[in-house]
C-alpha positions in Angstrom: -1.7 9.8 -23.2 -5.3 8.6 -22.1 -3.4 4.9 -21.2 -0.9 7.3 -18.9 -4.2 9.6 -17.6 -6.0 5.9 -17.4 -3.0 4.3 -14.8 -2.9 7.3 -12.7 -7.1 7.8 -11.9 -6.9 4.3 -11.3 -4.6 4.3 -8.8 -5.7 6.9 -7.5 -8.9 5.4 -6.8 -6.0 2.7 -5.3 -5.1 5.2 -3.0 -7.8 6.1 -1.6 -8.9 3.3 -0.4 -5.3 2.3 1.1 -6.6 5.8 2.8 -9.3 4.2 4.3 -6.9 1.4 6.2 -5.4 2.7 8.6 -8.0 3.8 10.8 -9.2 -0.2 10.9 -5.6 -0.9 10.8 -5.1 1.1 13.9 -8.4 -0.5 15.5 -7.3 -3.7 14.4 -3.9 -4.0 16.3 -5.3 -2.2 19.4 -6.9 -6.1 19.8 -4.7 -8.2 18.6 -0.8 -8.6 17.7 1.0 -7.1 14.2 1.5 -10.8 13.9 -2.8 -12.1 14.1 -3.4 -8.8 11.7 -1.5 -9.8 9.0 -2.4 -13.7 9.2 -6.1 -12.8 9.3 -6.0 -10.6 6.8 -4.2 -12.5 4.4 -5.9 -15.5 5.3 -9.2 -14.0 4.2 -8.2 -12.7 1.2 -7.1 -16.1 0.4 -10.1 -17.6 1.4 -12.2 -15.5 -0.6 -9.6 -15.7 -3.8 -9.3 -19.3 -3.6 -12.5 -20.0 -6.0 -11.9 -18.1 -8.4 -8.7 -19.8 -8.6 -9.4 -23.3 -9.0 -12.0 -22.4 -11.2 -9.7 -21.0 -13.7 -7.8 -23.9 -13.4 -10.8 -26.1 -14.1 -11.8 -24.5 -17.8 -8.3 -23.3 -18.8 -4.7 -23.5 -17.3 -3.1 -21.1 -14.3 0.2 -19.1 -15.4 2.5 -20.4 -13.8 4.8 -17.6 -14.0 2.3 -15.3 -13.0 2.4 -17.1 -9.3 6.6 -16.9 -9.3 6.0 -13.7 -10.1 3.2 -12.7 -7.3 5.6 -15.3 -4.9 8.1 -12.4 -5.4 6.2 -9.9 -5.0 4.4 -11.2 -1.7 7.9 -11.5 -0.1 8.2 -7.8 0.2 4.2 -7.1 0.2 4.5 -10.0 3.5 7.5 -7.8 4.8 5.5 -4.2 4.6 3.1 -5.4 5.8 3.8 -6.5 8.7 6.5 -4.9 10.0 4.0 -1.5 9.4 1.1 -3.2 11.7 3.8 -3.8 14.6 5.1 -1.0 14.5 1.7 1.2 14.1 1.0 -0.5 17.5 3.8 1.8 19.2 3.0 4.7 17.5 0.2 7.1 16.4 -1.9 6.2 12.8 -0.1 9.8 12.0 3.2 9.3 12.0 2.8 5.8 10.6 1.7 7.5 7.9 4.3 9.6 7.3 6.7 6.9 7.7 5.3 4.3 4.7 4.8 7.4 3.4 8.7 7.7 2.6 8.3 5.0 0.9 7.9 7.4 -2.3 11.6 8.3 -1.6 13.3 4.6 -2.4 11.5 4.6 -5.4 12.6 8.2 -6.3 16.2 7.1 -5.4 16.3 3.7 -7.1 14.8 5.8 -10.3 17.3 8.4 -10.0 20.3 6.3 -9.7 19.1 3.6 -12.3 18.9 4.1 -15.8 15.1 4.5 -15.8 14.2 8.3 -17.1 14.1 10.7 -14.1 13.1 13.9 -15.0 13.3 17.4 -13.2 9.9 17.7 -12.8 9.7 14.7 -10.9 11.8 15.5 -8.5 10.3 19.1 -7.7 7.0 16.6 -7.1 9.2 14.4 -5.1 9.9 18.0 -2.7 6.4 19.8 -2.6 5.2 15.8 -1.6 7.2 15.3 1.1 6.6 18.9 2.6 2.8 17.8 2.5 3.0 15.2 3.6 5.4 16.4 7.1 2.7 19.4 7.1 -0.7 16.9 7.1 1.2 14.2 9.8 2.8 16.9 10.9 4.7 13.4 12.7 6.3 13.5 16.4 8.1 12.4 19.4 11.4 11.5 17.2 12.4 7.4 16.2 11.6 4.7 18.9 11.1 0.8 17.7 7.5 1.7 16.3 8.9 4.1 13.6 11.6 2.0 13.2 9.5 -0.7 12.3 7.5 1.3 9.8 10.7 2.9 8.6 11.5 -0.9 7.4 7.9 -1.5 6.1 8.2 1.5 4.2 11.3 0.3 2.3 9.2 -3.3 1.5 6.6 -0.9 0.4 9.1 0.5 -2.3 10.5 -3.0 -3.0 7.2 -4.1 -4.0 5.8 -1.2 -6.2 9.0 -1.3 -8.0 7.9 -5.6 -8.7 4.6 -4.9 -9.1 5.5 -1.9 -12.1 8.2 -4.4 -13.3 6.2 -7.3 -13.1 2.5 -5.4 -14.7 4.4 -4.1 -17.9 5.6 -8.3 -18.5 1.6 -8.8 -18.6 1.9 -11.8 -16.4 -2.3 -13.0 -15.0 -3.3 -10.7 -12.6 -5.0 -13.5 -11.1 -2.0 -15.3 -10.4 0.2 -12.9 -9.6 -2.2 -11.4 -6.9 -2.5 -15.3 -5.8 0.8 -15.6 -5.1 1.4 -12.7 -3.9 -0.7 -12.9 -0.7 0.5 -16.2 -0.6 4.2 -15.8 1.8 2.0 -14.2 4.6 0.3 -17.0 5.5 3.5 -18.5 6.5 3.2 -17.0 9.9 0.5 -19.4 10.5 2.4 -22.3 12.9 3.5 -19.0 15.1 -0.4 -16.9 14.8 -2.0 -20.4 15.6 0.0 -22.0 18.4 1.6 -19.1 20.5 -1.0 -16.4 19.8 -4.0 -18.2 20.0 -6.4 -15.6 18.6 -9.3 -17.5 17.5 -11.8 -15.8 19.7 -11.9 -12.7 18.2 -14.7 -10.5 18.4 -16.8 -9.9 15.8 -16.1 -6.0 15.5 -12.0 -7.0 15.0 -13.9 -9.7 11.8 -15.2 -7.0 10.3 -12.6 -4.6 10.4 -10.2 -7.7 9.0 -12.9 -8.7 6.1 -12.8 -5.2 5.3 -8.5 -4.4 5.1 -8.7 -8.2 3.3 -11.1 -7.3 0.1 -10.7 -4.0 -0.2 -7.9 -2.8 0.9 -6.1 -5.8 -0.3 -7.5 -7.3 -3.0 -9.3 -5.0 -4.9 -7.0 -2.3 -4.4 -4.4 -4.8 -5.0 -6.0 -5.6 -8.3 -7.0 -2.0 -9.0 -2.7 -1.5 -8.2 -1.7 -4.0 -10.7 -3.6 -2.5 -13.9 -2.5 0.7 -12.9 1.1 0.6 -12.7 0.7 -1.3 -16.0 0.2 2.2 -17.4 2.2 4.7 -15.1 6.1 4.5 -13.9 6.8 3.2 -10.8 8.1 7.4 -10.2 5.1 8.4 -11.0 3.1 6.1 -8.6 4.9 6.1 -5.9 4.0 9.7 -6.0 0.5 10.1 -5.7 0.6 6.8 -3.2 1.9 9.2 -1.6 -1.8 10.7 -1.4 -2.5 7.9 1.2 -2.5 10.3 4.1 -4.7 12.7 2.9 -7.9 10.5 2.2 -7.3 8.8 5.7 -7.6 12.9 6.6 -10.9 12.8 4.8 -11.9 9.6 6.5 -11.2 10.3 10.1 -13.2 13.8 9.2 -16.3 11.8 8.1 -16.3 8.9 10.7 -14.3 11.0 13.9 -14.9 14.2 13.3 -11.1 14.9 13.6 -10.5 18.2 13.0 -8.7 19.9 10.4 -6.0 22.0 11.1 -5.0 24.8 8.7 -1.7 23.3 8.7 -3.2 19.7 7.4 -4.9 21.4 4.1 -1.6 23.0 3.2 0.0 20.1 3.8 -2.8 18.4 1.2 -2.8 21.2 -1.1 0.6 20.2 -2.0 0.6 16.5 -1.9 -1.8 17.4 -4.7 0.1 19.5 -6.7 2.5 16.8 -6.3 0.0 14.7 -8.0 -0.7 16.4 -10.4 2.9 17.7 -11.7 4.1 14.0 -11.6 1.0 12.7 -13.5 1.2 15.5 -16.0 5.5 14.8 -16.0 4.3 11.4 -17.2 1.4 12.0 -19.8 3.6 14.6 -21.7 6.1 11.6 -21.8 3.5 9.5 -22.8 
């Protein structure tokens, strides 16, 4: 029971960090393409993690299974990051946040149609979460190219959640797994270097990318791996859907955006949804 609560708290922190990313993603992709954004964000993450990998290799040995598992998961992570970045260029942060949050639905559909446990409480939490998500993001303008790209990205994110849950519970080494997860995104290097020619980035853009890489990728994904070891993927997905709530809070703090009563009501519904999912998880444990 305590492990489930611990895992839920860890994932809540993860979600808060991811919620802070929407502002910086929008600011970044307004200066560079989605391909460059994905590549440079990953490059900084890999550069920061490489010394740790080398030190671990010298002192002991690397877990091959962890790296391979990370590579498999990294394919989904890469697609999610890339498609979200491309889509956000052509849509608003609120719409991007809403559609990205639909990965929760994908995860729950998967859980419902497999042999995994799926309770009535989880279904109720899903309904509350989706209604709340719609209220807080208030998506408009229908389904265009940007929205479609973000939707495809949400499927990739759902796959990433399921794979992290699988490998975290199998006890793979976290450092090797995280390193392997990041590597597929570096496949963009030839395209970005040859065709995009975005080496002369502004200092501000580098600051945004560094924050996204170190805080929202390395630290947040490490917490995700730790947290999902102790909770089901369905519960994790409900917690992750709080991203727009944190995005709204950060927008209020940094941009002084006005919070509507609709947004407050949506946030409350999403908090209730997360509470229901966590309580259900704790009761089962």
